[in-house]
C-alpha positions as CSV (number, residue, x, y, z in Angstrom):
1,X,-5.3,8.0,-11.9
2,X,-2.2,6.0,-11.0
3,X,-2.0,2.4,-9.5
4,X,0.7,2.8,-6.9
5,X,0.7,-0.9,-5.8
6,X,1.2,-3.0,-8.9
7,X,0.1,-6.1,-7.1
8,X,-3.3,-4.7,-6.5
9,X,-5.8,-5.8,-9.1
10,X,-8.0,-2.8,-9.7
11,X,-10.1,-4.3,-12.4
12,X,-10.8,-7.3,-10.2
13,X,-11.8,-5.0,-7.4
14,X,-14.3,-3.3,-9.5
15,X,-15.5,-6.8,-10.8
16,X,-16.1,-7.8,-7.2
17,X,-17.8,-4.5,-6.5
18,X,-20.3,-5.4,-9.3
19,X,-21.2,-8.7,-7.7
20,X,-21.1,-7.6,-3.9
21,X,-24.0,-7.8,-1.7
22,X,-22.4,-5.2,0.6
23,X,-20.5,-2.1,-0.4
24,X,-18.7,0.4,1.8
25,X,-17.2,3.8,1.0
26,X,-15.2,5.5,3.8
27,X,-14.2,9.0,3.0
28,X,-12.1,11.8,4.6
29,X,-13.6,15.3,4.0
30,X,-11.1,18.2,3.9
31,X,-8.7,17.7,1.1
32,X,-10.4,14.6,-0.2
33,X,-14.1,15.5,-1.0
34,X,-13.5,19.2,-0.7
35,X,-10.5,21.5,-1.4
36,X,-8.9,23.0,1.7
37,X,-10.0,26.4,2.7
38,X,-8.5,28.9,5.2
39,X,-12.0,29.1,6.7
40,X,-13.2,25.4,7.0
41,X,-16.8,26.2,7.1
42,X,-16.4,27.5,3.5
43,X,-14.9,24.2,2.3
44,X,-17.5,22.9,-0.2
45,X,-17.4,19.5,-1.9
46,X,-15.9,19.4,-5.4
47,X,-18.5,19.7,-8.1
48,X,-20.6,16.5,-8.6
49,X,-19.2,14.7,-5.6
50,X,-22.4,15.1,-3.5
51,X,-24.5,13.9,-6.4
52,X,-22.4,10.8,-7.0
53,X,-22.3,9.9,-3.3
54,X,-26.1,10.2,-3.3
55,X,-26.3,8.0,-6.3
56,X,-23.9,5.5,-4.7
57,X,-26.0,5.5,-1.4
58,X,-29.5,5.6,-2.8
59,X,-29.3,3.6,-6.0
60,X,-26.1,1.4,-5.7
61,X,-26.5,-0.1,-2.2
62,X,-23.3,1.6,-0.8
63,X,-23.0,2.4,2.9
64,X,-21.2,5.8,3.2
65,X,-19.1,6.8,6.2
66,X,-17.3,10.1,6.7
67,X,-14.2,10.1,8.8
68,X,-12.6,13.5,9.6
69,X,-10.1,15.1,11.9
70,X,-12.6,17.9,12.6
71,X,-14.8,17.8,15.6
72,X,-18.3,16.5,14.9
73,X,-19.7,19.9,15.9
74,X,-17.7,21.5,13.0
75,X,-18.8,18.8,10.6
76,X,-22.4,20.0,10.6
77,X,-22.1,21.8,7.5
78,X,-20.4,19.2,5.4
79,X,-22.6,16.5,6.7
80,X,-25.7,18.5,5.6
81,X,-24.4,18.5,2.0
82,X,-23.4,14.8,1.8
83,X,-25.4,11.5,2.1
84,X,-23.9,9.4,4.8
85,X,-24.9,6.5,7.1
86,X,-22.3,7.3,9.8
87,X,-19.7,10.0,10.6
88,X,-16.5,10.0,12.7
89,X,-14.8,13.1,14.0
90,X,-11.6,14.1,15.9
91,X,-9.6,11.3,14.3
92,X,-11.7,8.5,15.7
93,X,-12.6,9.9,19.2
94,X,-16.2,11.0,18.2
95,X,-18.9,9.0,16.3
96,X,-22.4,9.9,15.0
97,X,-24.2,6.7,14.2
98,X,-27.6,5.0,14.3
99,X,-25.8,2.5,16.6
100,X,-25.4,5.2,19.1
101,X,-22.5,7.3,20.5
102,X,-19.0,5.9,20.9
103,X,-18.7,4.3,24.2
104,X,-15.7,4.2,26.5
105,X,-13.4,6.5,24.6
106,X,-12.7,9.4,27.0
107,X,-9.1,10.4,27.1
108,X,-7.2,9.8,30.4
109,X,-7.1,12.7,32.8
110,X,-3.3,12.9,32.7
111,X,-3.4,13.3,28.9
112,X,-6.2,16.0,29.1
113,X,-4.1,18.0,31.7
114,X,-1.2,17.9,29.2
115,X,-3.4,19.4,26.5
116,X,-4.7,22.0,28.9
117,X,-1.1,23.0,29.7
118,X,-0.1,23.0,26.0
119,X,-3.0,25.0,24.6
120,X,-2.1,28.5,26.0
121,X,1.2,28.6,24.0
122,X,-0.6,27.5,20.9
123,X,-3.3,30.3,21.4
124,X,-0.6,32.9,21.5
125,X,0.3,32.2,17.9
126,X,-3.0,33.5,16.7
127,X,-1.3,36.9,16.4
128,X,0.7,35.5,13.5
129,X,-2.5,34.1,11.7
130,X,-2.4,30.6,13.1
131,X,-5.8,28.9,13.7
132,X,-6.1,26.8,16.8
133,X,-8.6,24.0,17.3
134,X,-9.3,22.4,20.7
135,X,-10.8,19.0,20.2
136,X,-11.9,16.2,22.5
137,X,-8.5,14.6,22.4
138,X,-6.1,17.1,20.8
139,X,-4.9,20.6,20.2
140,X,-4.3,21.5,16.5
141,X,-2.6,24.5,15.2
142,X,-3.1,25.4,11.5
143,X,-0.9,27.6,9.4
144,X,-2.3,26.9,6.0
145,X,-3.0,30.0,3.9
146,X,-1.0,32.5,6.0
147,X,2.1,34.1,4.6
148,X,5.2,31.8,4.5
149,X,7.1,34.2,6.8
150,X,4.4,33.9,9.4
151,X,4.0,30.3,8.9
152,X,7.7,29.7,9.6
153,X,7.4,31.8,12.8
154,X,4.5,29.6,13.9
155,X,6.3,26.4,13.1
156,X,9.5,27.4,15.0
157,X,7.7,28.8,18.1
158,X,5.3,25.9,18.3
159,X,8.1,23.4,18.1
160,X,9.8,25.2,20.9
161,X,6.7,25.5,23.0
162,X,5.6,22.0,22.7
163,X,9.1,20.4,23.1
164,X,8.7,17.7,25.6
165,X,5.0,17.6,25.6
166,X,4.8,14.1,24.2
167,X,4.7,12.6,27.7
168,X,1.6,11.7,29.6
169,X,0.1,9.7,26.7
170,X,0.4,12.5,24.2
171,X,2.0,12.5,20.7
172,X,2.8,15.1,18.0
173,X,1.4,14.6,14.6
174,X,2.3,16.7,11.6
175,X,-0.3,17.2,8.9
176,X,-0.6,19.2,5.7
177,X,-0.4,22.9,7.0
178,X,-0.2,22.3,10.7
179,X,0.7,20.3,13.8
180,X,-1.4,18.4,16.3
181,X,-0.7,17.4,19.9
182,X,-3.0,14.5,20.5
183,X,-3.8,11.8,23.0
184,X,-2.4,8.4,22.0
185,X,-4.7,5.4,21.7
186,X,-7.1,6.2,18.8
187,X,-6.9,7.4,15.2
188,X,-8.7,7.0,11.9
189,X,-7.8,3.4,11.8
190,X,-10.2,2.8,14.6
191,X,-13.0,4.2,12.6
192,X,-12.1,2.0,9.7
193,X,-11.9,-1.1,11.9
194,X,-15.3,-0.3,13.4
195,X,-16.9,0.4,9.9
196,X,-15.5,-2.9,8.6
197,X,-16.6,-4.8,11.6
198,X,-20.2,-4.1,10.7
199,X,-19.8,-5.6,7.3
200,X,-19.8,-9.2,6.2
201,X,-16.6,-10.9,5.0
202,X,-17.5,-10.5,1.4
203,X,-18.2,-6.8,1.5
204,X,-16.2,-4.6,-1.0
205,X,-14.8,-1.5,0.7
206,X,-12.6,1.6,-0.1
207,X,-11.1,4.3,1.9
208,X,-10.3,7.7,0.4
209,X,-8.0,10.2,2.2
210,X,-5.3,12.7,1.4
211,X,-3.2,13.5,4.5
212,X,-0.6,11.7,6.6
213,X,-3.3,11.4,9.2
214,X,-5.0,9.0,6.7
215,X,-2.0,6.7,6.5
216,X,-3.2,4.6,9.6
217,X,-6.6,4.1,7.9
218,X,-4.8,3.0,4.7
219,X,-2.9,0.4,6.7
220,X,-6.1,-0.7,8.4
221,X,-7.6,-1.5,5.0
222,X,-4.8,-3.9,4.4
223,X,-6.1,-6.7,2.2
224,X,-9.7,-5.9,3.2
225,X,-10.2,-3.3,0.5
226,X,-8.8,-0.4,-1.6
227,X,-6.9,2.5,0.0
228,X,-6.9,5.6,-2.3
229,X,-4.7,8.7,-1.9
230,X,-6.5,11.8,-3.0
231,X,-4.3,14.9,-3.5
232,X,-2.8,16.9,-6.3
233,X,0.7,15.6,-5.8
234,X,1.8,12.0,-5.2
235,X,3.8,11.4,-2.0
236,X,5.0,8.3,-0.1
237,X,2.0,6.4,1.0
238,X,0.5,3.0,2.0
239,X,-2.4,3.6,-0.4
240,X,-2.9,1.3,-3.5
241,X,-4.2,4.1,-5.9
242,X,-3.6,7.8,-6.3
243,X,-6.2,10.2,-7.6
244,X,-5.5,13.8,-8.4
245,X,-8.7,15.8,-7.6
246,X,-11.2,16.8,-8.7
247,X,-11.3,15.1,-12.2
248,X,-9.9,11.8,-11.1
249,X,-11.8,11.8,-7.9
250,X,-15.2,12.2,-9.8
251,X,-14.1,9.6,-12.4
252,X,-13.4,7.1,-9.5
253,X,-16.9,7.7,-8.0
254,X,-18.5,7.4,-11.4
255,X,-16.8,4.0,-11.9
256,X,-17.9,3.0,-8.5
257,X,-21.5,3.9,-9.4
258,X,-21.4,2.2,-12.7
259,X,-19.9,-0.9,-11.4
260,X,-22.3,-1.1,-8.3
261,X,-25.4,-0.2,-10.2
262,X,-24.8,-2.7,-13.0
263,X,-25.5,-5.5,-10.5
């Protein structure tokens, strides 16, 4: 566990957590709560994570929100294993919440046409082992877990096929083990903003994520809470704190529960 931002008072944060009337944990899934798996449906939470989140939720008055790049339809397995009050999918384009579905977040037709035109070239890369996801507002190509020679072929051919595709409201986003062509206008920061808007001004909040796609969420936390990078190796980040999973992740969740339940 390493404090990246020396100006952040971590002990003070946990002290406020102990006294807080509202507590919020916002968590990415793949790479954060569970190790990556070539077959995402087999990505199970690290040991003790589900039990600690259950304790935080049931006994320590913590609202738990899951935020993922996956489609909500593909989150059913993970969500069945984890206590949660709300879930976001597709980088903030989908929401599963007691407050109802997310309203007014349908991608523009021009952007959807751009995705439709870009998808066939991505699908052709499946012969090299790439996995292609079509989501509500993006097309993602994954090469994690395939031989490096094949991964390089996928990277090179995808870059060539998607060159110039960033028009019509689309943007390219690299992530660990892949590339995504997605509609501009929403990302994980929107999920963070929405979750924080449902809290009072004195709520104590943390966001845990691993990937470059979590950086906008770290920025959205700003001074409103703790941003935590969870990954085996440290990289440049806007997060305040770095945890190497699984040991330091479970240690953080244990400290959260000890502080919150001590109130």
